[in-house]
N, CA, C and O atoms as a Maestro MAE file, in Angstrom:
{
 s_m_m2io_version
 :::
 2.0.0
}

f_m_ct {
 s_m_title
 :::
 protein
 m_atom[288] {
  # First column is atom index #
  i_m_mmod_type
  r_m_x_coord
  r_m_y_coord
  r_m_z_coord
  i_m_residue_number
  s_m_chain_name
  s_m_pdb_residue_name
  s_m_pdb_atom_name
  i_m_atomic_number
  :::
  1 25 158.970 145.840 77.252 1 A "UNK " " N  " 7
  2 3 160.149 146.031 76.280 1 A "UNK " " CA " 6
  3 2 159.872 147.119 74.747 1 A "UNK " " C  " 6
  4 15 159.183 147.176 73.729 1 A "UNK " " O  " 8
  5 25 161.141 147.976 75.612 2 A "UNK " " N  " 7
  6 3 160.779 148.780 74.209 2 A "UNK " " CA " 6
  7 2 161.780 148.346 72.903 2 A "UNK " " C  " 6
  8 15 162.793 147.662 73.057 2 A "UNK " " O  " 8
  9 25 161.316 148.864 71.589 3 A "UNK " " N  " 7
  10 3 161.753 148.909 70.364 3 A "UNK " " CA " 6
  11 2 162.091 149.659 69.530 3 A "UNK " " C  " 6
  12 15 161.293 149.832 68.609 3 A "UNK " " O  " 8
  13 25 163.184 150.286 69.508 4 A "UNK " " N  " 7
  14 3 163.792 151.437 68.497 4 A "UNK " " CA " 6
  15 2 163.113 151.532 66.934 4 A "UNK " " C  " 6
  16 15 163.655 150.972 65.981 4 A "UNK " " O  " 8
  17 25 162.041 152.200 66.822 5 A "UNK " " N  " 7
  18 3 161.207 151.908 65.203 5 A "UNK " " CA " 6
  19 2 161.414 153.287 64.358 5 A "UNK " " C  " 6
  20 15 161.337 154.369 64.941 5 A "UNK " " O  " 8
  21 25 161.661 153.209 63.061 6 A "UNK " " N  " 7
  22 3 162.172 154.177 62.179 6 A "UNK " " CA " 6
  23 2 160.809 154.674 61.917 6 A "UNK " " C  " 6
  24 15 160.098 154.052 61.128 6 A "UNK " " O  " 8
  25 25 160.301 155.931 62.611 7 A "UNK " " N  " 7
  26 3 159.238 156.251 61.735 7 A "UNK " " CA " 6
  27 2 159.091 157.365 61.161 7 A "UNK " " C  " 6
  28 15 159.622 158.284 61.784 7 A "UNK " " O  " 8
  29 25 158.391 157.769 59.865 8 A "UNK " " N  " 7
  30 3 158.148 158.802 59.085 8 A "UNK " " CA " 6
  31 2 158.282 160.068 59.684 8 A "UNK " " C  " 6
  32 15 158.057 159.954 60.888 8 A "UNK " " O  " 8
  33 25 158.659 161.686 59.242 9 A "UNK " " N  " 7
  34 3 158.528 162.218 59.567 9 A "UNK " " CA " 6
  35 2 157.352 162.893 59.638 9 A "UNK " " C  " 6
  36 15 157.130 163.685 60.554 9 A "UNK " " O  " 8
  37 25 156.586 162.669 58.781 10 A "UNK " " N  " 7
  38 3 155.270 162.952 58.405 10 A "UNK " " CA " 6
  39 2 154.122 162.874 59.741 10 A "UNK " " C  " 6
  40 15 153.323 163.748 60.077 10 A "UNK " " O  " 8
  41 25 154.341 161.548 60.344 11 A "UNK " " N  " 7
  42 3 153.958 160.526 61.196 11 A "UNK " " CA " 6
  43 2 154.516 161.422 62.929 11 A "UNK " " C  " 6
  44 15 153.865 161.514 63.970 11 A "UNK " " O  " 8
  45 25 155.736 161.874 62.653 12 A "UNK " " N  " 7
  46 3 155.923 162.000 64.082 12 A "UNK " " CA " 6
  47 2 155.192 163.718 64.591 12 A "UNK " " C  " 6
  48 15 154.804 164.113 65.691 12 A "UNK " " O  " 8
  49 25 155.266 164.646 62.770 13 A "UNK " " N  " 7
  50 3 154.986 166.204 63.144 13 A "UNK " " CA " 6
  51 2 153.432 165.757 63.043 13 A "UNK " " C  " 6
  52 15 152.597 166.602 63.366 13 A "UNK " " O  " 8
  53 25 153.034 164.602 62.655 14 A "UNK " " N  " 7
  54 3 151.334 164.826 62.975 14 A "UNK " " CA " 6
  55 2 150.741 164.403 64.334 14 A "UNK " " C  " 6
  56 15 149.563 164.688 64.551 14 A "UNK " " O  " 8
  57 25 151.431 163.774 65.229 15 A "UNK " " N  " 7
  58 3 151.956 163.083 66.087 15 A "UNK " " CA " 6
  59 2 151.619 164.443 67.621 15 A "UNK " " C  " 6
  60 15 150.884 164.531 68.605 15 A "UNK " " O  " 8
  61 25 152.630 165.195 66.988 16 A "UNK " " N  " 7
  62 3 152.887 166.230 68.397 16 A "UNK " " CA " 6
  63 2 151.816 167.248 68.725 16 A "UNK " " C  " 6
  64 15 152.001 167.922 69.739 16 A "UNK " " O  " 8
  65 25 150.342 167.527 67.761 17 A "UNK " " N  " 7
  66 3 149.685 168.490 68.709 17 A "UNK " " CA " 6
  67 2 148.836 167.461 69.191 17 A "UNK " " C  " 6
  68 15 148.246 167.838 70.203 17 A "UNK " " O  " 8
  69 25 148.518 166.177 68.813 18 A "UNK " " N  " 7
  70 3 147.628 165.650 69.719 18 A "UNK " " CA " 6
  71 2 148.746 165.305 70.797 18 A "UNK " " C  " 6
  72 15 148.452 165.704 71.924 18 A "UNK " " O  " 8
  73 25 150.005 164.626 70.687 19 A "UNK " " N  " 7
  74 3 150.471 164.742 71.918 19 A "UNK " " CA " 6
  75 2 150.173 165.481 72.488 19 A "UNK " " C  " 6
  76 15 149.664 165.073 73.532 19 A "UNK " " O  " 8
  77 25 150.208 166.746 72.366 20 A "UNK " " N  " 7
  78 3 150.374 168.186 73.414 20 A "UNK " " CA " 6
  79 2 148.885 168.025 74.160 20 A "UNK " " C  " 6
  80 15 148.624 168.138 75.358 20 A "UNK " " O  " 8
  81 25 147.962 167.707 72.986 21 A "UNK " " N  " 7
  82 3 146.373 168.181 74.071 21 A "UNK " " CA " 6
  83 2 145.842 167.264 75.081 21 A "UNK " " C  " 6
  84 15 145.047 167.546 75.978 21 A "UNK " " O  " 8
  85 25 146.603 165.663 74.721 22 A "UNK " " N  " 7
  86 3 146.613 164.813 75.549 22 A "UNK " " CA " 6
  87 2 147.604 164.335 76.857 22 A "UNK " " C  " 6
  88 15 147.543 163.336 77.573 22 A "UNK " " O  " 8
  89 25 148.815 165.828 76.846 23 A "UNK " " N  " 7
  90 3 149.486 165.547 77.860 23 A "UNK " " CA " 6
  91 2 150.333 164.223 77.805 23 A "UNK " " C  " 6
  92 15 150.697 163.592 78.798 23 A "UNK " " O  " 8
  93 25 150.602 163.883 76.441 24 A "UNK " " N  " 7
  94 3 151.182 162.393 76.161 24 A "UNK " " CA " 6
  95 2 152.491 163.168 75.516 24 A "UNK " " C  " 6
  96 15 152.539 164.354 75.189 24 A "UNK " " O  " 8
  97 25 153.720 162.009 75.405 25 A "UNK " " N  " 7
  98 3 154.434 162.411 74.585 25 A "UNK " " CA " 6
  99 2 154.850 161.832 73.405 25 A "UNK " " C  " 6
  100 15 154.818 160.613 73.576 25 A "UNK " " O  " 8
  101 25 155.184 162.073 72.415 26 A "UNK " " N  " 7
  102 3 154.787 161.581 70.592 26 A "UNK " " CA " 6
  103 2 155.231 160.076 70.376 26 A "UNK " " C  " 6
  104 15 154.746 159.517 69.393 26 A "UNK " " O  " 8
  105 25 156.154 159.309 71.232 27 A "UNK " " N  " 7
  106 3 156.100 157.852 71.097 27 A "UNK " " CA " 6
  107 2 154.726 157.362 72.110 27 A "UNK " " C  " 6
  108 15 153.945 156.505 71.697 27 A "UNK " " O  " 8
  109 25 154.607 157.816 73.047 28 A "UNK " " N  " 7
  110 3 153.057 157.505 73.739 28 A "UNK " " CA " 6
  111 2 151.761 157.586 73.161 28 A "UNK " " C  " 6
  112 15 150.822 156.811 73.341 28 A "UNK " " O  " 8
  113 25 151.819 158.911 72.231 29 A "UNK " " N  " 7
  114 3 150.549 158.866 71.300 29 A "UNK " " CA " 6
  115 2 150.536 158.029 69.896 29 A "UNK " " C  " 6
  116 15 149.607 157.732 69.145 29 A "UNK " " O  " 8
  117 25 152.032 157.752 69.841 30 A "UNK " " N  " 7
  118 3 151.991 157.043 68.083 30 A "UNK " " CA " 6
  119 2 151.640 155.540 68.827 30 A "UNK " " C  " 6
  120 15 150.929 154.757 68.196 30 A "UNK " " O  " 8
  121 25 151.974 155.285 69.711 31 A "UNK " " N  " 7
  122 3 151.879 153.956 70.683 31 A "UNK " " CA " 6
  123 2 150.066 153.813 70.978 31 A "UNK " " C  " 6
  124 15 149.420 152.783 70.785 31 A "UNK " " O  " 8
  125 25 149.539 155.058 71.457 32 A "UNK " " N  " 7
  126 3 148.136 155.135 71.665 32 A "UNK " " CA " 6
  127 2 147.675 154.490 70.395 32 A "UNK " " C  " 6
  128 15 147.560 153.265 70.431 32 A "UNK " " O  " 8
  129 25 147.353 155.200 69.117 33 A "UNK " " N  " 7
  130 3 147.215 155.086 67.618 33 A "UNK " " CA " 6
  131 2 146.928 153.785 67.466 33 A "UNK " " C  " 6
  132 15 145.807 153.370 67.172 33 A "UNK " " O  " 8
  133 25 148.350 152.779 67.742 34 A "UNK " " N  " 7
  134 3 148.475 151.788 67.139 34 A "UNK " " CA " 6
  135 2 147.951 151.302 67.984 34 A "UNK " " C  " 6
  136 15 148.093 150.113 67.700 34 A "UNK " " O  " 8
  137 25 147.033 151.364 69.504 35 A "UNK " " N  " 7
  138 3 146.280 150.462 70.020 35 A "UNK " " CA " 6
  139 2 144.974 150.460 69.786 35 A "UNK " " C  " 6
  140 15 144.235 149.495 69.978 35 A "UNK " " O  " 8
  141 25 144.558 151.834 69.249 36 A "UNK " " N  " 7
  142 3 143.506 152.116 68.872 36 A "UNK " " CA " 6
  143 2 143.307 151.372 67.460 36 A "UNK " " C  " 6
  144 15 142.512 150.446 67.622 36 A "UNK " " O  " 8
  145 25 143.631 151.434 66.500 37 A "UNK " " N  " 7
  146 3 143.996 151.143 65.500 37 A "UNK " " CA " 6
  147 2 143.321 149.338 65.525 37 A "UNK " " C  " 6
  148 15 142.230 148.803 65.331 37 A "UNK " " O  " 8
  149 25 144.651 148.920 65.867 38 A "UNK " " N  " 7
  150 3 144.536 147.079 66.337 38 A "UNK " " CA " 6
  151 2 142.789 146.937 66.916 38 A "UNK " " C  " 6
  152 15 141.966 146.217 66.349 38 A "UNK " " O  " 8
  153 25 142.475 147.824 68.192 39 A "UNK " " N  " 7
  154 3 140.959 147.431 68.339 39 A "UNK " " CA " 6
  155 2 140.206 147.475 67.694 39 A "UNK " " C  " 6
  156 15 139.318 146.622 67.716 39 A "UNK " " O  " 8
  157 25 140.212 148.822 66.535 40 A "UNK " " N  " 7
  158 3 139.569 148.550 65.529 40 A "UNK " " CA " 6
  159 2 139.075 147.291 64.725 40 A "UNK " " C  " 6
  160 15 138.051 146.661 64.459 40 A "UNK " " O  " 8
  161 25 140.762 147.318 64.446 41 A "UNK " " N  " 7
  162 3 140.667 146.184 63.314 41 A "UNK " " CA " 6
  163 2 140.028 144.463 63.739 41 A "UNK " " C  " 6
  164 15 139.486 143.569 63.090 41 A "UNK " " O  " 8
  165 25 140.505 144.664 65.353 42 A "UNK " " N  " 7
  166 3 139.962 143.434 65.692 42 A "UNK " " CA " 6
  167 2 138.445 143.289 66.526 42 A "UNK " " C  " 6
  168 15 138.122 142.337 67.237 42 A "UNK " " O  " 8
  169 25 137.661 144.451 66.240 43 A "UNK " " N  " 7
  170 3 136.284 144.438 66.518 43 A "UNK " " CA " 6
  171 2 135.475 145.386 65.496 43 A "UNK " " C  " 6
  172 15 134.823 146.365 65.859 43 A "UNK " " O  " 8
  173 25 135.612 144.959 64.193 44 A "UNK " " N  " 7
  174 3 134.631 145.743 62.947 44 A "UNK " " CA " 6
  175 2 133.610 146.578 63.720 44 A "UNK " " C  " 6
  176 15 133.741 147.757 64.048 44 A "UNK " " O  " 8
  177 25 132.628 145.814 63.943 45 A "UNK " " N  " 7
  178 3 131.822 146.004 64.284 45 A "UNK " " CA " 6
  179 2 131.298 147.061 65.142 45 A "UNK " " C  " 6
  180 15 130.172 147.557 65.181 45 A "UNK " " O  " 8
  181 25 132.177 147.261 65.709 46 A "UNK " " N  " 7
  182 3 132.174 147.956 66.987 46 A "UNK " " CA " 6
  183 2 132.274 149.662 66.772 46 A "UNK " " C  " 6
  184 15 132.793 150.053 65.727 46 A "UNK " " O  " 8
  185 25 131.926 150.370 67.467 47 A "UNK " " N  " 7
  186 3 132.039 152.227 67.045 47 A "UNK " " CA " 6
  187 2 133.232 152.585 67.885 47 A "UNK " " C  " 6
  188 15 133.420 152.223 69.047 47 A "UNK " " O  " 8
  189 25 134.034 153.362 67.132 48 A "UNK " " N  " 7
  190 3 135.537 153.840 68.001 48 A "UNK " " CA " 6
  191 2 135.059 154.313 69.131 48 A "UNK " " C  " 6
  192 15 135.365 153.634 70.111 48 A "UNK " " O  " 8
  193 25 134.188 155.570 69.406 49 A "UNK " " N  " 7
  194 3 133.883 155.196 70.840 49 A "UNK " " CA " 6
  195 2 133.652 154.619 72.087 49 A "UNK " " C  " 6
  196 15 133.862 155.000 73.238 49 A "UNK " " O  " 8
  197 25 133.008 153.266 71.427 50 A "UNK " " N  " 7
  198 3 132.702 152.538 72.544 50 A "UNK " " CA " 6
  199 2 134.138 151.703 72.341 50 A "UNK " " C  " 6
  200 15 134.336 151.277 73.479 50 A "UNK " " O  " 8
  201 25 135.049 151.321 71.656 51 A "UNK " " N  " 7
  202 3 136.608 150.941 72.203 51 A "UNK " " CA " 6
  203 2 136.959 151.977 72.913 51 A "UNK " " C  " 6
  204 15 137.371 151.396 73.917 51 A "UNK " " O  " 8
  205 25 137.120 153.284 73.158 52 A "UNK " " N  " 7
  206 3 137.887 154.274 73.339 52 A "UNK " " CA " 6
  207 2 137.334 153.787 74.644 52 A "UNK " " C  " 6
  208 15 137.941 152.910 75.260 52 A "UNK " " O  " 8
  209 25 135.990 154.407 75.198 53 A "UNK " " N  " 7
  210 3 134.927 154.123 76.623 53 A "UNK " " CA " 6
  211 2 135.654 152.824 77.163 53 A "UNK " " C  " 6
  212 15 136.061 152.772 78.323 53 A "UNK " " O  " 8
  213 25 135.796 151.797 76.283 54 A "UNK " " N  " 7
  214 3 136.022 150.059 77.060 54 A "UNK " " CA " 6
  215 2 138.024 150.679 77.532 54 A "UNK " " C  " 6
  216 15 138.536 150.654 78.651 54 A "UNK " " O  " 8
  217 25 138.522 151.042 76.513 55 A "UNK " " N  " 7
  218 3 139.917 151.044 77.300 55 A "UNK " " CA " 6
  219 2 140.042 151.816 78.320 55 A "UNK " " C  " 6
  220 15 140.867 151.586 79.204 55 A "UNK " " O  " 8
  221 25 139.124 152.979 78.331 56 A "UNK " " N  " 7
  222 3 139.580 154.252 79.421 56 A "UNK " " CA " 6
  223 2 138.785 153.360 80.712 56 A "UNK " " C  " 6
  224 15 139.118 153.708 81.844 56 A "UNK " " O  " 8
  225 25 137.839 152.323 80.611 57 A "UNK " " N  " 7
  226 3 136.774 151.612 81.875 57 A "UNK " " CA " 6
  227 2 138.315 150.793 82.138 57 A "UNK " " C  " 6
  228 15 138.812 150.929 83.256 57 A "UNK " " O  " 8
  229 25 138.805 150.236 81.455 58 A "UNK " " N  " 7
  230 3 139.993 149.315 82.064 58 A "UNK " " CA " 6
  231 2 141.371 149.607 82.718 58 A "UNK " " C  " 6
  232 15 142.166 148.993 83.430 58 A "UNK " " O  " 8
  233 25 141.260 151.089 82.020 59 A "UNK " " N  " 7
  234 3 142.525 151.524 83.267 59 A "UNK " " CA " 6
  235 2 141.897 152.168 84.323 59 A "UNK " " C  " 6
  236 15 142.723 152.521 85.164 59 A "UNK " " O  " 8
  237 25 140.658 152.481 84.627 60 A "UNK " " N  " 7
  238 3 140.436 153.086 85.828 60 A "UNK " " CA " 6
  239 2 140.463 152.136 86.610 60 A "UNK " " C  " 6
  240 15 141.076 152.253 87.671 60 A "UNK " " O  " 8
  241 25 139.619 150.624 86.184 61 A "UNK " " N  " 7
  242 3 139.548 149.354 86.837 61 A "UNK " " CA " 6
  243 2 140.884 149.234 87.639 61 A "UNK " " C  " 6
  244 15 140.985 149.212 88.865 61 A "UNK " " O  " 8
  245 25 142.218 149.136 86.422 62 A "UNK " " N  " 7
  246 3 143.651 149.014 87.383 62 A "UNK " " CA " 6
  247 2 143.882 150.358 88.237 62 A "UNK " " C  " 6
  248 15 144.811 150.266 89.040 62 A "UNK " " O  " 8
  249 25 143.463 151.121 88.219 63 A "UNK " " N  " 7
  250 3 143.801 152.007 88.656 63 A "UNK " " CA " 6
  251 2 143.270 152.453 90.638 63 A "UNK " " C  " 6
  252 15 143.713 153.116 91.576 63 A "UNK " " O  " 8
  253 25 142.006 151.499 90.301 64 A "UNK " " N  " 7
  254 3 141.435 151.147 91.401 64 A "UNK " " CA " 6
  255 2 139.907 152.173 91.463 64 A "UNK " " C  " 6
  256 15 139.078 152.153 92.372 64 A "UNK " " O  " 8
  257 25 139.882 152.766 90.592 65 A "UNK " " N  " 7
  258 3 138.919 153.990 90.286 65 A "UNK " " CA " 6
  259 2 137.411 153.369 90.104 65 A "UNK " " C  " 6
  260 15 136.479 154.170 90.049 65 A "UNK " " O  " 8
  261 25 137.235 152.426 90.041 66 A "UNK " " N  " 7
  262 3 135.838 151.722 89.576 66 A "UNK " " CA " 6
  263 2 135.466 151.413 90.564 66 A "UNK " " C  " 6
  264 15 136.202 151.216 91.530 66 A "UNK " " O  " 8
  265 25 133.607 151.235 90.568 67 A "UNK " " N  " 7
  266 3 133.140 150.803 91.992 67 A "UNK " " CA " 6
  267 2 132.237 149.907 91.283 67 A "UNK " " C  " 6
  268 15 132.061 149.889 90.065 67 A "UNK " " O  " 8
  269 25 131.663 149.139 92.190 68 A "UNK " " N  " 7
  270 3 130.568 147.312 91.636 68 A "UNK " " CA " 6
  271 2 129.370 148.097 91.628 68 A "UNK " " C  " 6
  272 15 128.840 148.772 92.509 68 A "UNK " " O  " 8
  273 25 128.997 147.810 90.196 69 A "UNK " " N  " 7
  274 3 127.395 148.372 89.637 69 A "UNK " " CA " 6
  275 2 126.534 147.137 90.596 69 A "UNK " " C  " 6
  276 15 126.644 145.916 90.711 69 A "UNK " " O  " 8
  277 25 125.430 148.436 91.328 70 A "UNK " " N  " 7
  278 3 124.855 147.665 92.056 70 A "UNK " " CA " 6
  279 2 123.328 147.892 91.017 70 A "UNK " " C  " 6
  280 15 122.961 148.958 90.524 70 A "UNK " " O  " 8
  281 25 122.554 146.380 90.882 71 A "UNK " " N  " 7
  282 3 121.254 146.598 90.146 71 A "UNK " " CA " 6
  283 2 120.143 146.274 90.910 71 A "UNK " " C  " 6
  284 15 120.027 145.294 91.645 71 A "UNK " " O  " 8
  285 25 119.031 147.476 90.618 72 A "UNK " " N  " 7
  286 3 117.750 147.414 91.444 72 A "UNK " " CA " 6
  287 2 117.777 148.417 92.195 72 A "UNK " " C  " 6
  288 15 116.854 148.624 92.983 72 A "UNK " " O  " 8
  :::
 }
 m_bond[287] {
  # First column is bond index #
  i_m_from
  i_m_to
  i_m_order
  :::
  1 1 2 1
  2 2 3 1
  3 3 4 2
  4 3 5 1
  5 5 6 1
  6 6 7 1
  7 7 8 2
  8 7 9 1
  9 9 10 1
  10 10 11 1
  11 11 12 2
  12 11 13 1
  13 13 14 1
  14 14 15 1
  15 15 16 2
  16 15 17 1
  17 17 18 1
  18 18 19 1
  19 19 20 2
  20 19 21 1
  21 21 22 1
  22 22 23 1
  23 23 24 2
  24 23 25 1
  25 25 26 1
  26 26 27 1
  27 27 28 2
  28 27 29 1
  29 29 30 1
  30 30 31 1
  31 31 32 2
  32 31 33 1
  33 33 34 1
  34 34 35 1
  35 35 36 2
  36 35 37 1
  37 37 38 1
  38 38 39 1
  39 39 40 2
  40 39 41 1
  41 41 42 1
  42 42 43 1
  43 43 44 2
  44 43 45 1
  45 45 46 1
  46 46 47 1
  47 47 48 2
  48 47 49 1
  49 49 50 1
  50 50 51 1
  51 51 52 2
  52 51 53 1
  53 53 54 1
  54 54 55 1
  55 55 56 2
  56 55 57 1
  57 57 58 1
  58 58 59 1
  59 59 60 2
  60 59 61 1
  61 61 62 1
  62 62 63 1
  63 63 64 2
  64 63 65 1
  65 65 66 1
  66 66 67 1
  67 67 68 2
  68 67 69 1
  69 69 70 1
  70 70 71 1
  71 71 72 2
  72 71 73 1
  73 73 74 1
  74 74 75 1
  75 75 76 2
  76 75 77 1
  77 77 78 1
  78 78 79 1
  79 79 80 2
  80 79 81 1
  81 81 82 1
  82 82 83 1
  83 83 84 2
  84 83 85 1
  85 85 86 1
  86 86 87 1
  87 87 88 2
  88 87 89 1
  89 89 90 1
  90 90 91 1
  91 91 92 2
  92 91 93 1
  93 93 94 1
  94 94 95 1
  95 95 96 2
  96 95 97 1
  97 97 98 1
  98 98 99 1
  99 99 100 2
  100 99 101 1
  101 101 102 1
  102 102 103 1
  103 103 104 2
  104 103 105 1
  105 105 106 1
  106 106 107 1
  107 107 108 2
  108 107 109 1
  109 109 110 1
  110 110 111 1
  111 111 112 2
  112 111 113 1
  113 113 114 1
  114 114 115 1
  115 115 116 2
  116 115 117 1
  117 117 118 1
  118 118 119 1
  119 119 120 2
  120 119 121 1
  121 121 122 1
  122 122 123 1
  123 123 124 2
  124 123 125 1
  125 125 126 1
  126 126 127 1
  127 127 128 2
  128 127 129 1
  129 129 130 1
  130 130 131 1
  131 131 132 2
  132 131 133 1
  133 133 134 1
  134 134 135 1
  135 135 136 2
  136 135 137 1
  137 137 138 1
  138 138 139 1
  139 139 140 2
  140 139 141 1
  141 141 142 1
  142 142 143 1
  143 143 144 2
  144 143 145 1
  145 145 146 1
  146 146 147 1
  147 147 148 2
  148 147 149 1
  149 149 150 1
  150 150 151 1
  151 151 152 2
  152 151 153 1
  153 153 154 1
  154 154 155 1
  155 155 156 2
  156 155 157 1
  157 157 158 1
  158 158 159 1
  159 159 160 2
  160 159 161 1
  161 161 162 1
  162 162 163 1
  163 163 164 2
  164 163 165 1
  165 165 166 1
  166 166 167 1
  167 167 168 2
  168 167 169 1
  169 169 170 1
  170 170 171 1
  171 171 172 2
  172 171 173 1
  173 173 174 1
  174 174 175 1
  175 175 176 2
  176 175 177 1
  177 177 178 1
  178 178 179 1
  179 179 180 2
  180 179 181 1
  181 181 182 1
  182 182 183 1
  183 183 184 2
  184 183 185 1
  185 185 186 1
  186 186 187 1
  187 187 188 2
  188 187 189 1
  189 189 190 1
  190 190 191 1
  191 191 192 2
  192 191 193 1
  193 193 194 1
  194 194 195 1
  195 195 196 2
  196 195 197 1
  197 197 198 1
  198 198 199 1
  199 199 200 2
  200 199 201 1
  201 201 202 1
  202 202 203 1
  203 203 204 2
  204 203 205 1
  205 205 206 1
  206 206 207 1
  207 207 208 2
  208 207 209 1
  209 209 210 1
  210 210 211 1
  211 211 212 2
  212 211 213 1
  213 213 214 1
  214 214 215 1
  215 215 216 2
  216 215 217 1
  217 217 218 1
  218 218 219 1
  219 219 220 2
  220 219 221 1
  221 221 222 1
  222 222 223 1
  223 223 224 2
  224 223 225 1
  225 225 226 1
  226 226 227 1
  227 227 228 2
  228 227 229 1
  229 229 230 1
  230 230 231 1
  231 231 232 2
  232 231 233 1
  233 233 234 1
  234 234 235 1
  235 235 236 2
  236 235 237 1
  237 237 238 1
  238 238 239 1
  239 239 240 2
  240 239 241 1
  241 241 242 1
  242 242 243 1
  243 243 244 2
  244 243 245 1
  245 245 246 1
  246 246 247 1
  247 247 248 2
  248 247 249 1
  249 249 250 1
  250 250 251 1
  251 251 252 2
  252 251 253 1
  253 253 254 1
  254 254 255 1
  255 255 256 2
  256 255 257 1
  257 257 258 1
  258 258 259 1
  259 259 260 2
  260 259 261 1
  261 261 262 1
  262 262 263 1
  263 263 264 2
  264 263 265 1
  265 265 266 1
  266 266 267 1
  267 267 268 2
  268 267 269 1
  269 269 270 1
  270 270 271 1
  271 271 272 2
  272 271 273 1
  273 273 274 1
  274 274 275 1
  275 275 276 2
  276 275 277 1
  277 277 278 1
  278 278 279 1
  279 279 280 2
  280 279 281 1
  281 281 282 1
  282 282 283 1
  283 283 284 2
  284 283 285 1
  285 285 286 1
  286 286 287 1
  287 287 288 2
  :::
 }
}
C-alpha cells in the first residue's frame, strides 16, 4: 500500500546521491533507510553490518539465490 507523505527538502536532497550510488529511486532509498532504522531500533545490540547482511540474505533466499549449507 503506497501512502503519500510530506518529507523535508533536506532529507530528499540527502537521499539523492545515495539513491544514485545504489541504483535506487529516491523514495526507495528513503524506504531503505527507514527499514534499516527500524531494524536497528528493534535490535539495539546487533551491529549495523549484521543487520544489513541479514536483510540481504533474506532477499537472496526470496530470489532463489541461496544454497543449503552442508555441515562437516
